C-alpha positions in Angstrom: 167.8 111.8 85.5 169.0 113.9 82.6 167.4 117.3 82.8 168.6 117.7 86.4 172.2 117.6 85.3 171.1 120.0 82.3 169.5 122.3 84.9 173.1 122.4 86.8 174.8 123.5 83.6 172.6 126.5 83.2 171.3 128.3 86.0 168.4 130.7 85.7 170.8 133.4 86.9 173.2 132.7 83.9 170.3 132.6 81.5 169.0 135.9 82.6 172.4 137.3 82.5 172.9 135.7 78.7 169.5 136.8 77.7 170.3 140.3 78.3 173.6 140.3 77.1 172.8 138.8 73.7 169.6 140.8 73.5 169.4 143.9 75.7 167.7 144.1 79.0 164.2 144.5 77.6 162.3 142.1 75.6 165.1 139.5 75.8 162.6 136.7 76.7 160.7 137.3 74.1 163.6 137.6 71.4 165.3 134.5 72.9 162.0 132.5 72.7 161.4 133.5 69.0 165.1 132.5 68.0 164.7 129.0 69.9 161.5 128.5 68.4 160.0 128.1 71.9 157.1 130.0 73.3 157.8 133.1 75.7 156.1 131.3 78.8 158.8 128.4 78.2 161.7 131.0 78.6 159.7 132.6 81.6 159.7 128.6 83.4 163.5 128.6 82.5 164.4 131.6 84.2 162.3 131.5 87.1 163.8 128.2 88.0 160.4 126.2 87.2 161.8 124.2 84.8 165.6 123.3 83.6 167.1 125.0 80.8 167.4 121.9 78.0 170.6 121.0 76.8 169.9 121.7 73.5 168.9 125.5 74.4 171.9 125.9 76.3 174.1 124.8 73.0 172.0 127.1 70.7 171.9 130.1 73.8 175.9 129.7 73.7 175.8 129.7 69.8 173.6 132.9 69.9 176.1 134.4 72.2 179.1 133.7 69.9 177.6 135.5 66.9 
């Protein structure tokens, strides 16, 4: 399934590292959620491994990192 492939591309650990790199240690989930137009709970599910990070979100996060 496609979502399983997407999950392998960005692990929860990598998401947490990138989130902190982009927004700092505090409140990075809230800020990332706002930037991506998703609820903070969605980002929490991604970083906890409950749901895979969708490919579109992965690409957007990489773009945010390059700013």
